[in-house]
C-alpha positions in Angstrom: 124.0 74.8 54.7 123.3 75.3 51.7 122.7 72.8 48.6 126.6 72.4 47.7 128.4 73.5 45.1 130.7 70.7 44.8 130.0 67.5 46.4 132.1 64.2 46.8 130.8 61.3 47.0 132.6 58.2 48.6 135.1 58.9 46.2 138.4 57.0 46.3 141.5 57.2 44.1 144.3 54.5 43.6 147.3 54.5 41.1 147.9 51.3 38.9 150.4 48.7 40.7 149.9 50.7 44.2 147.5 50.8 47.2 144.7 52.8 47.2 145.4 57.1 47.9 142.0 58.0 48.9 139.0 56.0 50.1 135.2 56.9 50.2 135.8 60.3 51.1 131.9 62.4 51.3 132.7 66.0 51.5 130.4 69.4 50.3 131.4 73.6 49.8 128.4 75.4 49.7 128.3 78.7 47.8 130.6 80.8 49.6 132.5 78.8 51.7 136.3 78.0 52.0 136.7 74.7 53.2 140.5 74.2 53.5 141.7 70.7 53.2 145.1 69.7 55.3 147.1 67.0 55.4 150.9 65.5 55.4 152.7 65.6 52.3 151.5 62.8 50.4 148.8 62.1 51.9 146.9 62.5 48.3 145.9 66.4 48.9 146.8 67.7 44.9 145.5 64.3 43.5 141.9 65.1 44.9 142.6 68.4 44.1 143.2 67.3 40.2 139.8 65.0 40.5 138.0 67.6 42.1 138.7 69.8 38.4 138.1 66.7 35.8 141.8 66.8 35.2 142.4 63.5 36.4 139.3 59.9 36.7 138.5 58.8 40.1 138.6 54.6 40.4 135.1 55.2 42.2 132.7 58.2 43.9 131.4 61.0 42.6 132.3 64.6 42.2 129.2 66.7 41.0 129.5 70.6 40.3 125.6 72.0 40.8 124.8 68.8 41.0 126.3 67.5 37.2 129.0 65.2 37.5 132.2 65.7 36.9 134.8 63.7 34.6 136.3 65.8 32.5 137.5 69.8 33.0 134.0 71.8 33.0 133.6 75.9 32.5 131.9 76.0 35.9 135.0 74.9 37.9 138.6 76.5 38.0 142.1 75.6 39.6 144.5 77.8 40.6 147.8 76.0 41.4 151.0 77.1 43.8 152.7 77.8 40.1 150.9 80.6 38.1 151.3 79.1 35.0 151.8 82.3 32.8 152.2 81.7 29.5 155.6 84.1 29.2 154.5 85.0 25.6 151.2 87.3 26.3 150.7 89.7 28.3 149.1 90.0 32.0 145.8 90.9 30.1 146.4 87.9 27.3 147.0 85.3 30.1 143.6 86.8 31.8 142.0 86.3 28.8 143.8 82.7 28.4 141.4 81.0 30.5 137.9 81.8 28.3 139.8 79.6 25.7 139.6 76.8 27.4 138.1 73.8 26.1 134.2 73.8 26.9 133.7 77.7 27.7 131.4 79.0 26.6 131.9 81.6 23.4 131.3 84.9 23.9 130.9 88.3 22.0 134.1 90.9 21.6 132.7 92.8 23.9 131.3 90.6 26.6 134.7 89.0 27.1 136.4 91.9 27.4 134.1 93.1 30.3 134.8 89.9 31.9 139.1 90.4 31.5 139.0 94.0 32.8 136.5 92.9 35.5 138.5 90.5 36.6 141.7 92.4 36.2 140.3 95.5 38.4 139.2 93.1 41.2 142.9 92.0 41.7 143.8 95.5 41.6 146.2 95.0 38.5 144.7 97.5 36.0 148.4 99.0 36.0 149.7 96.8 34.9 147.8 94.7 32.7 150.1 95.0 29.5 153.0 93.5 31.6 154.6 90.1 30.5 154.7 87.6 33.2 158.7 88.4 33.9 158.0 91.9 35.1 155.4 90.4 37.3 156.6 89.6 41.1 155.1 86.4 42.6 152.3 88.2 44.3 151.4 89.9 40.8 152.0 86.4 39.0 149.3 84.7 41.9 147.2 87.6 41.1 146.7 87.1 37.2 146.3 83.6 38.1 143.1 83.9 40.2 141.9 86.5 38.0 142.4 84.0 35.0 140.1 81.7 37.2 137.5 84.9 37.9 137.6 85.6 34.1 135.7 82.2 33.7 132.9 83.4 36.7 133.0 79.3 38.0 131.1 78.6 40.8 134.1 76.6 42.4 137.2 78.0 42.7 140.1 75.1 43.6 142.8 76.1 44.6 146.4 74.0 45.6 148.6 75.8 47.8 148.5 78.8 45.6 150.3 81.3 48.5 152.8 79.0 49.3 155.8 80.1 47.6 154.9 83.5 48.5 156.3 85.7 51.7 154.2 86.3 54.8 153.2 89.9 54.0 152.0 88.8 50.3 150.7 85.9 51.8 148.6 87.5 53.8 147.4 90.0 51.3 146.4 87.4 49.2 144.4 85.7 51.7 142.5 88.4 52.3 141.9 88.8 48.5 140.6 85.2 48.4 138.1 86.6 51.5 136.6 88.9 49.7 136.7 87.6 46.4 134.7 84.1 47.9 132.4 86.8 49.2 131.2 89.1 46.5 131.0 86.2 44.0 129.8 83.5 45.8 132.3 80.8 45.1 132.4 77.6 46.7 136.1 77.6 47.7 138.4 74.7 47.9 141.9 75.6 49.2 144.2 72.4 49.7 147.2 74.0 52.3 150.1 72.0 54.6 149.8 75.8 56.8 147.3 75.2 60.0 147.2 78.9 60.4 146.7 79.8 56.6 143.7 77.5 56.3 142.4 79.0 60.6 143.3 82.5 58.8 141.1 82.2 55.7 138.4 78.8 56.2 134.9 78.5 57.4 135.7 74.6 57.7 138.8 72.2 58.4 139.5 68.8 57.0 142.4 66.8 57.9 143.0 63.7 55.5 145.5 61.5 57.5 146.0 57.3 57.5 146.5 54.8 54.5 144.4 54.7 52.6 143.6 58.8 53.1 139.6 59.5 54.7 138.6 62.8 56.3 139.8 61.7 60.0 139.2 65.4 61.7 136.7 68.3 60.4 136.9 71.8 62.7 134.1 74.7 61.8 136.0 77.9 62.0 132.9 79.9 63.5 134.7 83.5 63.9 134.4 86.9 62.3 137.3 88.2 59.7 139.6 89.6 60.2 140.6 86.8 62.0 144.6 87.7 62.7 143.6 89.3 66.0 141.5 86.2 67.8 144.5 84.4 69.0 142.6 83.0 72.3 139.9 81.6 69.7 142.5 80.6 67.0 145.3 79.3 69.4 143.0 76.7 70.8 142.2 75.6 67.7 145.6 75.4 66.1 146.2 73.0 68.7 143.8 70.6 68.5 144.5 70.4 64.8 148.4 70.1 65.1 147.6 67.2 67.4 145.1 64.8 65.5 147.1 66.4 62.4 150.7 64.3 64.5 148.4 61.6 65.7 147.4 60.7 61.7 151.6 61.0 60.5 152.1 58.5 63.4 148.9 56.6 61.6 149.8 56.7 58.3 
């Protein structure tokens, strides 16, 4: 594997007055790699993503992006949540541009800024909707806008917290295909939090299962299959059974 764009070293997360949520977690994601993190509800997946994005402090351990320790939001790391969190008073274009105003983002000349915004909107296929308000967008278009907002920042690391969970099956498949294209083109390291085993099998290069109390990596699977994987029923089917068996075992131990 290439030198990691994102590296987690002996990470532990604990909330005041409570038992540890995650303990001694090690994880690395290379440029151009998609790692899916699975686990039952409440195991700490979203807490992990907030720490990786610099939105929350870890109790111990380190998170590194490009070898630089993360302890606050960083320009090189972009986060997309299940809720697109679009500002209703801004157009689609304004929402994509808004990501460039985040704290610590490098300041750019107007022409360079516009080029980034235009390229991000084009990449997610929303040029015709750039003047629309969020109320006029479908769920899939809203998620594409949220992804474009991330891409305009030119991140090295893309963190995704179940971003397609509320979408219908057809739209979700389209968004998964878009994610694959974006990661391949930009060589970003992507970490996808999901509860959907099939989604993980469709897009991930590696799948990590969190389990136990406190949570640890209780299973890791390399998915060395070409895309698209929808027709690789036999290959993904065997992996699916293995992962679901491990997931059920992890739930019993929680």
